[in-house]
C-alpha positions in Angstrom: 14.6 -21.6 -59.9 11.3 -21.0 -57.9 11.8 -24.0 -55.9 15.7 -23.3 -55.0 14.5 -19.3 -54.0 11.7 -21.0 -51.5 13.9 -23.9 -50.5 17.0 -20.9 -49.5 14.6 -18.3 -47.8 13.3 -21.4 -45.8 16.7 -22.3 -44.8 17.4 -19.1 -44.0 14.4 -18.6 -41.7 15.3 -22.0 -40.0 18.5 -20.6 -38.9 17.5 -17.5 -37.7 15.2 -19.4 -35.4 17.4 -21.7 -34.5 19.5 -18.9 -33.7 16.9 -17.6 -31.3 16.4 -20.6 -29.8 19.9 -20.7 -28.7 20.3 -19.5 -24.7 22.6 -16.5 -24.8 26.1 -17.9 -23.0 26.6 -16.0 -20.1 29.3 -16.8 -17.3 28.7 -18.6 -14.4 28.2 -16.2 -11.5 28.3 -16.5 -7.5 27.0 -13.4 -5.6 27.0 -12.4 -2.8 29.9 -14.5 -2.0 31.0 -14.2 1.8 34.8 -14.4 2.0 36.5 -15.6 5.5 37.5 -12.0 6.8 33.7 -11.1 6.3 34.2 -9.0 3.5 31.2 -9.6 0.8 31.9 -9.6 -3.0 28.7 -8.7 -5.1 28.3 -9.7 -9.0 25.8 -8.7 -11.5 25.9 -9.6 -15.1 24.9 -6.6 -17.1 27.2 -6.5 -20.2 25.0 -3.5 -22.0 25.0 -1.6 -18.8 26.4 2.2 -18.7 27.1 2.3 -15.0 26.3 0.1 -12.1 26.2 0.6 -8.2 25.7 -1.4 -5.2 23.3 0.2 -2.7 23.8 -2.0 0.7 22.9 -1.6 4.2 26.2 -1.2 5.5 27.3 1.5 3.9 26.0 5.1 3.8 26.9 5.8 0.4 26.4 3.3 -3.0 29.3 1.9 -4.0 30.5 1.8 -7.6 30.9 -1.5 -9.3 33.6 -2.4 -12.2 33.0 -4.4 -15.6 35.3 -6.9 -16.6 35.6 -8.5 -20.5 32.8 -10.7 -19.9 30.1 -7.8 -18.9 30.2 -8.9 -15.3 30.3 -6.2 -13.1 31.7 -6.8 -9.3 32.7 -5.0 -6.1 34.4 -6.5 -2.7 33.4 -4.6 0.4 35.7 -4.1 3.4 35.0 -6.8 6.4 31.5 -6.4 7.5 30.0 -6.9 11.1 28.3 -10.3 11.1 24.3 -9.6 10.7 21.7 -9.6 7.7 21.9 -7.0 5.2 19.6 -5.5 2.4 21.2 -4.7 -1.1 20.1 -3.7 -4.2 22.1 -2.9 -7.6 21.0 0.4 -9.4 21.6 0.0 -12.9 21.6 3.1 -15.1 19.0 4.5 -12.4 17.2 1.5 -12.1 17.2 -0.5 -8.6 16.7 -4.1 -9.1 17.4 -7.2 -6.7 20.2 -9.8 -7.1 19.0 -12.2 -10.1 22.0 -14.6 -8.7 20.2 -14.8 -5.2 17.3 -16.2 -4.2 17.2 -14.6 -0.6 14.7 -11.8 -0.9 13.4 -8.9 1.0 9.4 -9.3 0.9 8.6 -6.1 0.3 5.9 -3.7 -1.9 7.6 -0.7 -2.4 11.3 -1.5 -3.3 13.5 -4.8 -4.8 16.1 -5.8 -2.4 18.0 -9.2 -1.7 19.5 -10.3 1.2 22.9 -10.7 2.3 23.8 -12.8 5.6 27.5 -12.9 7.1 27.6 -15.5 9.9 30.6 -14.7 11.6 32.5 -16.8 14.0 29.8 -17.9 16.3 26.3 -17.8 15.7 24.1 -14.7 16.3 20.9 -15.3 18.2 19.1 -14.8 14.4 21.5 -17.6 12.7 20.4 -21.7 12.0 21.2 -23.4 15.0 20.9 -27.2 15.8 18.2 -26.7 18.2 14.4 -27.9 17.8 12.5 -25.8 15.4 9.4 -24.4 15.6 6.9 -24.8 12.6 5.9 -21.4 10.2 2.7 -21.9 8.3 1.0 -20.2 5.6 -2.9 -19.7 6.3 -5.5 -17.7 5.1 -8.7 -16.2 6.9 -12.0 -14.6 5.8 -12.6 -11.0 6.9 -16.1 -9.6 6.0 -14.9 -6.1 4.9 -11.5 -7.0 2.9 -12.0 -10.7 1.5 -9.4 -13.7 1.5 -6.6 -12.4 4.1 -2.5 -14.0 4.7 -1.5 -14.5 7.9 2.0 -16.1 8.5 1.9 -18.5 11.8 4.9 -19.6 14.0 4.4 -22.3 16.8 6.9 -23.3 18.9 8.5 -26.8 19.2 6.8 -29.2 20.3 3.5 -27.2 19.6 2.6 -30.7 17.0 3.2 -33.2 20.3 1.9 -31.6 23.1 -1.7 -31.8 22.2 -2.8 -30.6 25.6 -0.3 -27.7 26.1 -1.9 -24.6 25.1 0.0 -21.2 24.6 0.5 -17.6 24.6 0.5 -15.5 21.8 2.2 -12.6 20.0 0.7 -10.6 17.1 4.0 -9.0 15.6 3.1 -6.8 12.6 5.6 -5.5 9.9 6.4 -1.7 8.9 4.8 -0.1 5.8 5.3 -1.4 2.2 6.5 -4.4 3.9 4.5 -8.3 3.8 3.4 -10.8 6.3 6.9 -12.7 5.0 9.2 -10.1 6.1 9.3 -10.9 10.1 10.3 -14.2 9.0 12.4 -14.0 6.1 14.1 -10.5 7.0 13.5 -10.4 10.7 13.8 -14.2 11.6 11.3 -14.2 14.1 11.0 -18.0 14.0 14.3 -18.6 14.3 15.4 -16.1 17.0 12.4 -17.6 18.9 13.7 -21.2 18.3 16.7 -20.2 19.8 16.1 -18.2 23.0 13.5 -21.2 23.9 15.8 -23.7 23.6 18.4 -21.6 25.7 15.5 -21.4 28.1 15.5 -17.4 27.7 11.9 -16.7 26.1 8.9 -18.8 26.8 7.2 -21.1 24.2 4.9 -18.8 22.2 2.8 -18.6 19.3 3.5 -15.7 17.1 0.9 -14.2 14.4 2.3 -12.1 11.5 -0.8 -10.8 9.6 -0.6 -8.6 6.2 -1.0 -4.8 7.7 -2.5 -2.8 5.0 -6.6 -2.8 5.0 -6.0 -3.6 1.5 -8.6 -3.2 -1.4 -10.4 -0.9 1.0 -7.0 1.0 1.6 -5.0 1.6 -1.2 -1.5 0.2 -1.1 -0.3 3.6 -2.2 -2.0 5.3 0.5 0.9 6.0 3.0 1.8 4.6 6.5 0.0 2.0 8.1 -0.8 3.9 10.9 -2.5 6.5 8.8 -6.0 7.1 10.0 -8.0 5.6 7.3 -5.5 2.3 7.7 -6.2 1.9 11.4 -9.9 2.0 11.3 -10.1 -0.5 8.6 -7.9 -2.6 9.9 -9.1 -2.6 13.5 -11.9 -4.2 12.0 -9.8 -6.8 10.6 -8.0 -6.9 13.5 -10.0 -7.5 16.4 -13.4 -9.3 14.3 -11.8 -11.8 12.4 -8.2 -12.2 13.2 -8.0 -12.7 17.2 -10.9 -15.1 16.4 -9.5 -17.2 13.6 -6.1 -17.9 15.8 -8.2 -18.8 19.2 -10.3 -21.0 17.3 -7.9 -22.7 15.0 -4.6 -23.1 17.5 -4.3 -24.0 21.2 -3.8 -20.3 22.6 -4.5 -18.6 26.6 -7.5 -16.9 25.9 -6.8 -14.0 28.4 -5.0 -10.6 28.0 -1.9 -11.6 30.0 -1.4 -14.4 27.8 -1.5 -11.9 24.8 1.0 -9.2 23.5 1.6 -7.1 20.2 4.3 -5.3 18.7 5.1 -3.9 15.4 7.9 -2.2 13.6 7.3 1.3 12.0 4.3 2.1 10.7 3.2 -1.1 12.2 4.6 0.3 15.4 2.4 3.1 15.2 -0.6 0.6 14.7 0.6 -1.7 17.7 0.7 1.2 19.9 -3.0 2.3 18.5 -4.3 -1.3 19.1 -2.6 -1.8 22.1 -3.0 1.2 24.6 -6.7 1.4 23.6 -7.3 -2.0 24.1 -5.3 -2.7 27.6 -8.0 -5.1 28.6 -6.8 -7.4 25.4 -3.6 -7.3 25.4 -0.9 -7.2 28.8 2.1 -6.4 26.6 2.2 -3.9 24.0 5.6 -3.1 22.4 6.5 -0.6 19.9 10.0 -1.2 17.3 10.6 2.3 16.2 6.8 3.3 15.8 5.7 5.4 13.6 3.9 8.4 14.7 3.0 12.1 14.0 3.1 14.9 17.2 -0.1 16.1 16.3 -1.6 12.8 16.3 -0.6 11.7 20.1 -4.0 12.8 21.9 -6.3 11.1 18.9 -4.1 8.3 18.9 -4.2 7.3 22.4 -7.3 8.8 23.5 -8.3 6.2 25.6 -4.7 5.5 27.2 -4.3 8.9 28.0 -7.7 9.5 29.7 -7.0 6.8 32.1 -3.5 6.6 32.5 -4.1 4.7 36.1 -6.0 1.7 34.0 -3.0 1.5 31.6 -0.2 0.9 34.3 -2.5 -1.4 36.1 -3.3 -3.3 32.8 -0.2 -3.8 31.2 2.7 -5.7 32.5 5.1 -4.3 30.0 4.7 -1.3 27.5 7.9 -0.9 25.7 9.7 1.5 23.2 12.6 0.7 21.1 14.5 3.2 18.6 17.7 4.2 17.2 19.6 7.2 17.3 20.2 7.4 13.9 17.0 6.9 13.0 14.3 9.7 11.5 11.4 8.7 14.1 14.2 9.0 17.0 13.3 12.6 17.6 9.3 12.1 17.2 9.6 8.8 19.7 11.3 11.1 22.7 9.0 13.7 22.8 6.2 10.9 22.9 8.1 9.7 25.9 8.0 13.1 27.3 4.2 13.0 26.8 4.1 9.6 28.6 6.2 10.7 31.6 3.5 13.9 31.7 1.2 11.4 32.3 2.5 9.1 34.5 2.3 6.3 31.8 4.9 3.2 32.9 7.0 1.8 30.2 10.3 0.7 29.3 12.9 2.3 26.7 16.1 0.8 24.7 17.9 3.5 22.8 20.0 1.8 20.8 22.8 2.5 17.9 21.9 2.6 14.3 18.8 3.7 12.2 15.4 2.5 10.8 16.4 -0.8 10.1 15.6 -4.5 10.0 19.1 -5.4 12.4 17.6 -3.3 14.9 14.1 -4.9 14.6 16.1 -8.3 15.2 17.4 -6.6 18.9 14.3 -5.4 19.4 12.8 -8.5 19.4 15.2 -10.3 21.0 14.8 -8.1 23.9 11.1 -8.0 24.4 11.1 -12.1 23.7 12.8 -12.4 26.9 10.4 -10.3 28.7 6.6 -12.0 27.6 4.6 -14.0 29.4 6.7 -14.1 32.6 
């Protein structure tokens, strides 16, 4: 009797284990699915969820999703203007990226996926049949910050033209972005591939570092253009990053072959580094640069003290910002100060807000002006 009971218990446990070991059958899902009319269907398998919404940058408000009998939530958008757009699902109040999409927005503050609507003709950031440059994931050492990541683009022909040297664009990301965001969201490498192939941009090296002075500066400490981060990242940038690049890549080592550009908090960093060091850079470009009015004098001390030197040294000082960008007002005020101080600059006031769609526009615009 005891043997029979033990056997029964054993078989019951085995059955339970086998049941747990079997993967849960779930329906095959395509998400996102871009249709011929440029509408997009988004899907998420979440059978236990009570409410799912879609947040996507081409819509001003979240889209409610509906659930079918399989537990798959879905929604189809209206036709969308071709571009790349971040999106995420809101599942019962929790935001998450699309688990069926490997195109992820690199960011330390939120989880988003990316959808690309290519359109009927290729855009400047669309991968085309042209010679392509190389993206390298590198590390360099900073005495203050330790091992630091940097993504470096070398243009088509760099490996085969062993005697050629190239100008360098230092390209900074926004607050909470990472060193990967300019390639995976901003498509910097693809934009340059296409512009170089069309003869519209000079072949150049692009250096995309990580802009937070971590671990000295906490990742939750706010904008990259905050004063503490500027002071720590400045040491890393000038004392370690630039020497690493110039020791390991065939660069032209003069200010007229060195440019700096950046978005948002990285744009504020760009103006601080560039305008106060015009002996180091011939080109300074801010993409919706982050700034505060009460910081104008402090962050631009050297430039404001000697506007004539700024005008003499810089071949291009450029600012771009969208009319719907939250930073539009302060950038307008900053440009009024530049006018008062007679500091020369070019500007582009675009449509749209604080988006990476505008970043691609701004990079495309300034890339055709650099090193010429």
